[in-house]
N, C-alpha and C positions, 0 to 999 in steps of 0.2 A: 527357629526361622519362621518369619511371617509368611502368610500366603502370597503376598506380593513378592517377597524375596524368592520364593520357590518358582513363581511364574517367570521372574526375570532370569533365573538360572536356566530354566528350560529354553527360553528364547535365545540364549547365547551359548548353549551347549548341545550335546547330542544324547542326553539321557533319555531312556525310554519312559514314557509316561502317557497317561490319558487325563485330559482336563474336561470335566463335566460341567456344563453351564445350564442351569434351569432356564428354560425359555417361556414357561408359563406356570401358573399356579402361584400360591402365596410366597414361594421362595424365588420367584423369577429374578434372574441376574446373579444368584448365588453360585459359587463355584466349589467343586471338590476336585482335588488333584491327587491322582494315584501314581506314585513313583514305582514302576514295576520292578526295577532291579533291586530296589531297597525294601520293597514290600511295605511302603509307608503311605499313609493317607493323610492329606492336609485339608482342612475345612470341615464343616459340620456335615457329615454324611448321614443324614437322617433317613435317606431312602435306601441305603445299602448299595450304593452305586459301585463301590470298590470291588465287589464280587464280579461285576460285569467286565471290568477292565482287561483281564487277561485274554478275553475272547474278541476284543475289538481291535481290528487291524487298520480300519479306514475311518477317517473323520466323517461325521454325518449326524443326522437327527435320529434319535432312538426314542421309543416310548417305554417308560418304566413306571409301573404302579399308576397307570392312567394319566401320566403327565409327560410332556415332551421335554427332552434334554438333548443339548448338543454335545457330542463327544468329539474332542479334538485330540488327535494322535500326534505325539512328539517322539523323536528318536532318529537314529541313523537310517540311511536308506536300506531297503530290503537287500538280502544277499542271495546270490545264486552260486551254488557249489556244483561244479560239473566234475564227475569222476571219469578221467580218461582224456588225453589230449588228441582227439580225433576231429575230423572235419565238422561234424555236427556240433561238437563242443565249441569250436571257435565261432560258428554261426550263431549258436545260442548265446554265447557271451556277448557277441556284437549286438544282438537284438536286445538283450537285457540292459546293456550299458546305454543303449539309445533311449531307454525309458527311465534312466537314472538309478539303476541298481548297481550294487558292487558285485563284481564277478571274481570267483576264485576257481582255479583249475587244480585238481589233484591228479598227479601222475607219478607212479612209482618208477617208471622207466625214464631215467635222466636224459637219454638221447631224444626223447619226444617232448620233454618238459622244458621247452624253450620259448622265449618271447617271439621268436620268428615264427614258430608254429602256432602260438596262441597269443597274437598281438592284442586281442580284446580282453584278455584276462587281467584284472587289476592286480592279481596275486597268483603266483604259481607255487604250489607246495609239492615238493619232491619227496613223497613218503608213501608207504602203503596206506590204503584207504582208512583202515581203522585207526592208525596212528595220526593221520592227517585230520580226521574228524574229531579226534580227541583234542587236538590243538585248536581247531576252528570253533568247536563247540556250537553247532547249529542251534539256533533258538527259534522262537515262534515266528520270527520274521525271515526265516531262511528256507529256501527251496534246495533240495538235493536231487540231482539227476545223474543216474549211473548209465554211462554210454560205452563201456569198454567191450562188451560182447565176449568176455572171458571170465569163466567162473572163478578163477583164482583171484580176480579183482572184484567181480560182481558180488559174490556171496559175502565176503567180509565187509564190503562197502554198504550193502543193504542191511546187514546185521547191525553194523555200527550206527547207521543212520536211524534205524528203528529205536535205538536207545537214546536218541536225542529228542528235542522238542520241535524239530523241523516241521513246518506246516504242510510241506509237500515233499513226497519221496517218489521219484519216478524212475523207470527203467525201460530202456529200449529192448526190443527182441520180439520174436514171434510168439504166438500164444502157446506153442509147444515149449519154447524156451522158458516162458514165464511159469508154466506148470512144473517144469523140471526144477527151476529155481526155487519155487515154493516148497517142493518136496525136500530139496537139500537144506533149506532154511529150517524146516520143521525137524529134520534129522539133527540139525545143529542146536536144537533147543529153543528156537524162536516160537513163542506162543502163536497158535493159529489166529487168534483175534488180532494180533499185532500185524499180521500179513495183510489185513484189509487196508492198511495205510499205504501200501505200495500201489502206485498208479502204473499198471503195466498190462499191455504195451502203453507207454505214456504218450500223451498228445491227444488232440481232438481230430476227429475224422474229417479231414479236409482234402484227402487225396494226395497228401504230400509224397514226393518222390526224392527230390534232391536234398542235400544237407540243409540249405537255407529254408526250404519249405518245411522240412521236418522240425527245424528249430522254431519256426513260426508256430507250428502246430503245438509243440511242447509249451512254449511260452504262453500261448493263448490258454492252454489248460491251467497252467500255473496261476495266471491272473484270475481265471474263473473260480478256482478253488479259493484264492485269497479273498475274493469278493463274495464268496458264498453263492455263486451263480452256477447254473447247470451247463453253460457253454453252448446253448442251442441258438437258433436264429432269433434275432431281435423281433422279427415280425410275429413270432408266436409267443413272445414273452409278455407277461402281465406286469412285470416290474418296471422301475424307472430305467430309461435308456442309459443315462449316465449315473454311475454310482458316485455319491459324494465322497470326497477324500478328506 
């Protein structure tokens, strides 16, 4: 398959890929295409750009080996997986859908797992968390948020999420609850270093009280993690205001 054919297939499909285009230097205009799901590289990758692709989530200009390259990200929209069909879950799904994300609700209790209760979920999975996550297979473009406030759901959900490539794993709950959860996860055999991936209590400190405010706080943190930003005030940030996509 020629490089042109690969680019055309990306334009008309939803395969995950990163297209690198040199914008300066002797190879300006040349392209390297990295197909993430197939682990394939097309084009003359003299700079070793393919190794950067798995960590690039947003399109933008990067500098590599002293030269600027434009990295363009292709693929389906990011996914949000919420564990538990509660008020904050619906508010979070609604907010995520508003910015173009695909939303999935996991709920083991069938009486709560209904479109009436979760109208903003694109998909509702009625399974125990570990079974549901095995089906969903969270990847590097997936955020998982545990909102059940019940250890029989929280612990298996977090343990299963930590075994995936999800870029964000969050859990609601007080600091005391978070400490107890971490102790239980360690007892369950989860390595201590893996627990650092859990954002808990999840969300940014905006003084949220209601479910919609809490959802906004959580989604803001998810976006900050995705963009590699600290999530602080823009007036104190030295970086670009708008992150290129």
